KOLKOLVO-288001 format. One record per atom (N, C-alpha, C): residue in three letters; y negated, x, z negated. Coordinates in steps of 0.2 Angstrom, whole numbers, padded with zeros to 4 digits, always signed. Layout:
BEGIN
ALAYXZ ...
//
This chain:
BEGIN
MET+0136+0052+0026 MET+0135+0050+0019 MET+0137+0042+0018 VAL+0143+0039+0014 VAL+0145+0034+0015 VAL+0140+0029+0012 CYS+0139+0022+0014 CYS+0133+0017+0010 CYS+0140+0014+0005 GLY+0138+0015+0000 GLY+0142+0010-0006 GLY+0142+0003-0004 GLY+0144-0002-0007 GLY+0142-0011-0005 GLY+0136-0014-0009 PHE+0136-0010-0013 PHE+0131-0014-0020 PHE+0123-0010-0018 ALA+0123-0004-0014 ALA+0116-0001-0011 ALA+0114-0004-0007 CYS+0118-0005-0001 CYS+0120-0008+0007 CYS+0116-0016+0004 SER+0119-0020+0002 SER+0118-0027-0003 SER+0111-0026-0004 LYS+0110-0024-0008 LYS+0102-0025-0013 LYS+0098-0022-0008 ASN+0100-0016-0002 ASN+0093-0013+0001 ASN+0091-0019+0006 ALA+0096-0022+0009 ALA+0097-0027+0015 ALA+0093-0033+0012 LEU+0094-0036+0004 LEU+0089-0041+0004 LEU+0085-0039+0002 CYS+0082-0033-0002 CYS+0077-0030-0001 CYS+0071-0030+0004 ALA+0074-0027+0010 ALA+0071-0024+0015 ALA+0068-0031+0020 LEU+0074-0038+0020 LEU+0070-0043+0024 LEU+0067-0050+0019 ASN+0064-0048+0019 ASN+0059-0055+0015 ASN+0056-0058+0020 VAL+0052-0062+0019 VAL+0049-0069+0022 VAL+0047-0065+0028 VAL+0042-0060+0026 VAL+0037-0059+0031 VAL+0041-0053+0038 TYR+0044-0050+0035 TYR+0046-0047+0039 TYR+0052-0050+0044 MET+0053-0054+0041 MET+0058-0061+0045 MET+0052-0063+0050 LYS+0048-0067+0048 LYS+0044-0071+0053 LYS+0042-0067+0059 ASP+0041-0060+0057 ASP+0036-0055+0062 ASP+0042-0054+0065 VAL+0050-0053+0064 VAL+0055-0051+0069 VAL+0055-0059+0073 ILE+0056-0064+0071 ILE+0059-0071+0075 ILE+0051-0071+0079 SER+0045-0070+0078 SER+0040-0073+0082 SER+0042-0067+0088 THR+0040-0062+0086 THR+0043-0055+0090 THR+0048-0058+0097 TYR+0054-0061+0093 TYR+0059-0063+0099 TYR+0056-0069+0100 TRP+0055-0074+0099 TRP+0053-0078+0103 TRP+0048-0079+0107 LEU+0041-0074+0108 LEU+0038-0074+0113 LEU+0043-0069+0118 VAL+0046-0065+0119 VAL+0052-0063+0124 VAL+0054-0065+0125 MET+0060-0072+0122 MET+0062-0077+0126 MET+0060-0081+0132 THR+0066-0083+0137 THR+0062-0087+0141 THR+0060-0094+0141 ASN+0059-0098+0141 ASN+0057-0106+0143 ASN+0063-0110+0143 LYS+0070-0107+0146 LYS+0075-0111+0145 LYS+0080-0109+0138 THR+0079-0104+0138 THR+0081-0101+0132 THR+0078-0107+0125 ARG+0071-0105+0125 ARG+0067-0110+0122 ARG+0070-0119+0118 ASN+0070-0122+0125 ASN+0070-0127+0126 ASN+0077-0129+0122 GLU+0083-0125+0125 GLU+0089-0124+0121 GLU+0089-0124+0115 LEU+0087-0120+0111 LEU+0087-0120+0106 LEU+0087-0126+0104 GLU+0079-0128+0105 GLU+0074-0133+0104 GLU+0078-0139+0102 THR+0084-0141+0106 THR+0087-0146+0108 THR+0092-0147+0104 SER+0098-0141+0102 SER+0101-0138+0099 SER+0098-0139+0092 LEU+0093-0135+0090 LEU+0090-0137+0082 LEU+0088-0144+0082 ASP+0087-0146+0086 ASP+0080-0153+0087 ASP+0074-0151+0080 CYS+0071-0147+0084 CYS+0065-0145+0081 CYS+0060-0141+0087 CYS+0054-0142+0086 CYS+0051-0141+0091 CYS+0044-0135+0090 GLY+0043-0132+0094 GLY+0039-0125+0095 GLY+0043-0120+0087 LEU+0037-0113+0086 LEU+0042-0109+0081 LEU+0038-0110+0074 PHE+0031-0107+0074 PHE+0028-0108+0067 PHE+0021-0110+0071 ASN+0019-0116+0066 ASN+0011-0117+0068 ASN+0006-0112+0069 SER+0007-0105+0068 SER+0003-0101+0068 SER+0002-0096+0075 THR+0007-0096+0079 THR+0007-0095+0084 THR+0004-0098+0090 THR+0002-0092+0091 THR-0001-0096+0100 THR+0003-0100+0105 LEU+0006-0099+0104 LEU+0011-0104+0111 LEU+0013-0109+0107 TYR+0011-0112+0100 TYR+0012-0116+0097 TYR+0013-0124+0101 SER+0007-0124+0105 SER+0002-0132+0105 SER+0007-0131+0114 GLN+0009-0126+0119 GLN+0011-0126+0123 GLN+0020-0126+0124 ASP+0023-0124+0117 ASP+0029-0126+0115 ASP+0029-0134+0113 TYR+0025-0137+0109 TYR+0026-0142+0107 TYR+0024-0147+0114 THR+0020-0144+0119 THR+0020-0151+0126 THR+0025-0150+0128 PHE+0029-0147+0127 PHE+0036-0143+0133 PHE+0042-0146+0130 CYS+0042-0147+0125 CYS+0047-0147+0119 CYS+0051-0154+0123 THR+0058-0153+0124 THR+0062-0159+0126 THR+0068-0159+0118 ALA+0064-0159+0114 ALA+0071-0163+0106 ALA+0070-0169+0108 LEU+0075-0173+0103 LEU+0076-0180+0102 LEU+0071-0181+0098 CYS+0069-0176+0092 CYS+0064-0177+0087 CYS+0057-0181+0090 LYS+0056-0177+0094 LYS+0049-0177+0096 LYS+0047-0186+0100 THR+0052-0189+0101 THR+0052-0193+0105 THR+0052-0199+0098 GLN+0057-0199+0094 GLN+0060-0203+0088 GLN+0054-0202+0082 SER+0051-0198+0082 SER+0045-0198+0076 SER+0038-0193+0078 PRO+0032-0195+0076 PRO+0027-0193+0076 PRO+0027-0186+0077 LYS+0030-0184+0073 LYS+0030-0175+0071 LYS+0038-0172+0069 CYS+0039-0167+0072 CYS+0043-0164+0075 CYS+0043-0157+0067 GLN+0048-0157+0064 GLN+0049-0148+0062 GLN+0049-0144+0066 VAL+0046-0137+0064 VAL+0045-0133+0070 VAL+0051-0129+0066 CYS+0053-0124+0073 CYS+0059-0122+0073 CYS+0060-0116+0068 GLY+0055-0112+0067 GLY+0055-0105+0063 GLY+0056-0107+0056 ASP+0054-0112+0051 ASP+0059-0118+0045 ASP+0065-0115+0046 LYS+0066-0118+0051 LYS+0076-0122+0051 LYS+0078-0112+0054 PHE+0074-0107+0056 PHE+0079-0101+0056 PHE+0078-0097+0052 LEU+0072-0096+0046 LEU+0072-0096+0040 LEU+0076-0096+0035 LYS+0078-0102+0035 LYS+0083-0107+0028 LYS+0090-0104+0030 HIS+0090-0104+0039 HIS+0099-0102+0041 HIS+0099-0096+0036 SER+0092-0092+0039 SER+0091-0082+0038 SER+0094-0082+0031 ASP+0092-0086+0027 ASP+0090-0085+0019 ASP+0099-0084+0017 GLU+0101-0092+0020 GLU+0108-0093+0017 GLU+0113-0088+0020 ALA+0114-0085+0024 ALA+0117-0078+0028 ALA+0115-0075+0025 LEU+0111-0072+0023 LEU+0109-0067+0018 LEU+0110-0068+0011 LYS+0111-0072+0007 LYS+0115-0073+0002 LYS+0123-0073+0003 ILE+0125-0076+0006 ILE+0132-0073+0008 ILE+0134-0067+0008 LEU+0129-0064+0013 LEU+0132-0057+0014 LEU+0129-0053+0008 GLY+0126-0054+0004 GLY+0123-0051-0003 GLY+0129-0052-0007 GLY+0134-0056-0008 GLY+0139-0056-0012 GLY+0143-0053-0006 VAL+0146-0054-0002 VAL+0151-0051+0002 VAL+0151-0042-0001 GLY+0143-0039-0001 GLY+0143-0033-0001 GLY+0143-0033-0010 LEU+0144-0034-0013 LEU+0143-0034-0023 LEU+0151-0033-0023 PHE+0153-0039-0019 PHE+0163-0038-0020 PHE+0165-0034-0019 PHE+0161-0031-0011 PHE+0166-0025-0010 PHE+0164-0018-0013 SER+0157-0017-0016 SER+0157-0011-0020 SER+0158-0013-0028 PHE+0162-0017-0029 PHE+0165-0017-0037 PHE+0170-0016-0036 THR+0173-0017-0030 THR+0180-0014-0028 THR+0182-0007-0027 GLU+0173-0005-0025 GLU+0174+0002-0025 GLU+0174+0006-0031 ILE+0172+0003-0035 ILE+0169+0006-0042 ILE+0176+0007-0044 LEU+0180+0000-0045 LEU+0187+0000-0047 LEU+0190+0003-0045 GLY+0192+0006-0035 GLY+0195+0012-0033 GLY+0193+0020-0038 VAL+0187+0019-0036 VAL+0184+0027-0041 VAL+0188+0028-0048 TRP+0186+0024-0052 TRP+0188+0023-0056 TRP+0199+0024-0057 LEU+0201+0024-0056 LEU+0209+0022-0052 LEU+0210+0028-0050 ALA+0205+0033-0045 ALA+0209+0039-0042 ALA+0206+0045-0049 MET+0203+0042-0054 MET+0199+0046-0058 MET+0205+0046-0063 ARG+0207+0040-0065 ARG+0210+0039-0072 ARG+0219+0042-0068 PHE+0222+0040-0064 PHE+0228+0043-0062 PHE+0229+0050-0057 ARG+0226+0052-0056 ARG+0223+0060-0052 ARG+0230+0062-0053 ASN+0227+0064-0060 ASN+0232+0072-0064 ASN+0238+0069-0066 GLN+0241+0063-0067 GLN+0248+0063-0069 GLN+0253+0065-0063 LYS+0257+0070-0068 LYS+0262+0074-0063 LYS+0268+0065-0065 ASP+0275+0066-0059 ASP+0278+0063-0055 ASP+0284+0064-0062 PRO+0287+0059-0064 PRO+0292+0058-0067 PRO+0298+0060-0066 ARG+0301+0058-0059 ARG+0305+0061-0053 ARG+0305+0068-0053 ALA+0300+0071-0053 ALA+0302+0079-0053 ALA+0306+0082-0057 ASN+0308+0088-0056 ASN+0310+0093-0061 ASN+0307+0095-0063 PRO+0306+0093-0070 PRO+0298+0098-0074 PRO+0299+0104-0076 SER+0306+0109-0074 SER+0306+0115-0075 SER+0302+0120-0069 ALA+0300+0115-0064 ALA+0299+0118-0059 ALA+0292+0120-0056 PHE+0289+0124-0054 PHE+0281+0127-0055 PHE+0277+0123-0051 LEU+0280+0118-0047 LEU+0275+0115-0042 LEU+0276+0108-0042 
//
């Protein structure tokens, strides 16, 4: 069965709430190697994932981001991840809604014009 754009966008936005996204991000943060974590922290200029994770003090100790040397407190990377994913989901929902309305237009056009006769055809022909 084909998934319509409206149904997919609505279900995607409802299913990916903040609590679920925090769980997914925390799970992948624990699986990452220290090198990958350090690269993410350096490129995003943040330290640690969330204050509630068990590895936060260890992550903050070994963080090499510029914000740690310039200010006493860095922003946590989890907040930046959530902000970016929220923006991406808004764009994804808009694209899904756009395609759902074009699907509805296509169905309406197909129903409207499907039984019309061809004006170039011979009117006395049976088929």
